[in-house]
KEFIKOL-370998 format. One record per residue (C-alpha): residue in one letter; x, y, z. Coordinates in steps of 0.02 Angstrom, whole numbers, plus 50000, padded with zeros to 5 digits. Layout:
! residues N
AXYZ/...
! end
This chain:
! residues 210
M493644951649144/A494424946648981/Q495904932349019/L497904935849015/T498964922348963/R499804915149089/V501684916349130/A502724903949238/A503864915849303/A502314924949385/D502194912549505/L503684916149632/V503134932749734/P504684941349795/A504704944849998/F504194962250039/P504144972750183/D502814971450325/D502294986950300/L502274988250113/C500124990250134/L500565007850205/G501725012050043/F500285009149958/A498975018950057/N500175034150042/T499975034549875/R498885046849888/Y499645061650029/Y499235076650100/R497635068950140/G497075081550266/S497265096550134/D496115106450032/A496915097249875/P497675080249920/T498855072949791/E498675059349702/S500055047749637/L498775035049571/N497545040649414/K497525024649293/F497845006049296/A499685007849219/D499825019249385/V499565004349487/I500574993749375/A501965006949392/W501855006049578/C502104988249608/R503514987849461/S504385000149594/S504074992349762/G504944976849687/I503254964049681/L503064963349507/P504004950949408/K504774956649248/A503694943149132/R501954945649229/D502264968349192/K502464965049016/T501024955149011/L499984966549110/Q500554982048996/R499994973348833/W498424967948920/T498004985248986/R498304991748817/A497224979148744/H495574979848887/E495404998348918/H493654994049000/D494274981649111/A495834989349164/T494705004949209/D493754990949326/A495334984449394/F495935001949427/D494265005249523/A494584989049639/A496434995349659/I495775012849739/E494475003449840/L495664991749917/R496905006749960/E495635017050033/A495195003150143/I496895000850202/Y497125019150237/A495355018550341/I496055004050450/F497555010850491/R497305027450509/A495955023850648/I497285012150722/G498485025850717/S497255038950792/G496975024050938/K495135022350871/T494345005750797/P494625002250613/P492785005150486/A491984987850501/D491754989950296/A493474993550273/L493954978150361/A492534968250283/T493304973650111/L495174969250163/N494434950950195/R493474949450049/V495084952349957/L496014941850060/S494994927050028/E495284928349836/T497034930249819/P497994916249757/A498824901849870/R500474902649936/S500944883349909/G502824887749974/V504424897149950/E505864894449827/Q507664901549813/M508074914049714/S509784922149661/S509164937249763/G508454927749899/F506894918049932/A505254920949869/W503474913349884/R502804900949748/V501014906649727/A499644897349621/H499154905449451/A497834918049441/D497254932549322/A498694942649342/A497604958549296/S496434953049465/I496714964949600/P496864952149731/A498364942549622/L499414959249581/L499094968449742/A499314949649840/P500904957049933/V500174970949975/I498514963750066/W499824950250131/S500624965850212/A499154973050290/C498434956950366/G500064953250433/L500404968550512/L498654969450588/V499024953550674/S501004958650720/P501474966950883/R501974979150769/I500104987650755/Q500574995750926/R501955005250812/V500375011850666/R500515030550663/H500015044250550/C500905061050520/A500525075050664/N500265086250534/E498415087950521/Q498825090550331/C499805075550298/L499215061750389/W500575050450293/L500445034450365/F502235025150452/V502635010750585/D503735020050731/D505395011350750/S506095022550844/K506875016751001/S505705028651123/G504145024051025/T503585043551023/R503935048350824/R502465060150767/W503165066350574/C503265056850438/S505005063050430/M505845078750539/S506575083750376/A504895087450295/C503245091750418/G504455090550569/N505375106750537/R503815113950481/A503055112250654/K504565119250729/A504475133250609/H502765136350658/R503065135450840/H504545147450827/Y503365160050717/V502105159250854/R503315162050984/Q503965177350901/K502205184550878/E501595184451026/Q503005193151112/
! end
């Protein structure tokens, strides 16, 4: 893969939520429907997601955009690797949310990219809080670009919160989430979306049976 100019500012990776990996997995949604919705269609979309998630420093963002325009073939390879990682993460947590054992090949993919992430050597204070100090790496490599996603997935797997991972009970939706409700009985990605649809459907069925 073509090399990128290394940017010192990119060595600081800001803090990320422990369910960041689920947000990445959910970039493809309504997975149970006949036509799932895909929000990542090219490498530029992966960069945009990293930007919107707050894990991509501005200096690296600009460098990646220039690199993507100049190295179309390599950008396609990077995109394919990002999708492979996303699908492995989804398969792992979908299985866990269903009370099943995660697929061995998906865990192998996650462990492989984890071994390729740049080393975290410490923390540094920033104006907005603290950030990981991370070793220099090729910014276009997926283990480097999506390192926070990978760390999030592995951290969630070994956390007690893994018991709270769910998928939406709407079999057309299957959105992943961590159930932070006090009762631990949340079933829907949101009551305003799938929850209300389910209630409306049950009401329709009851009325029809009368």
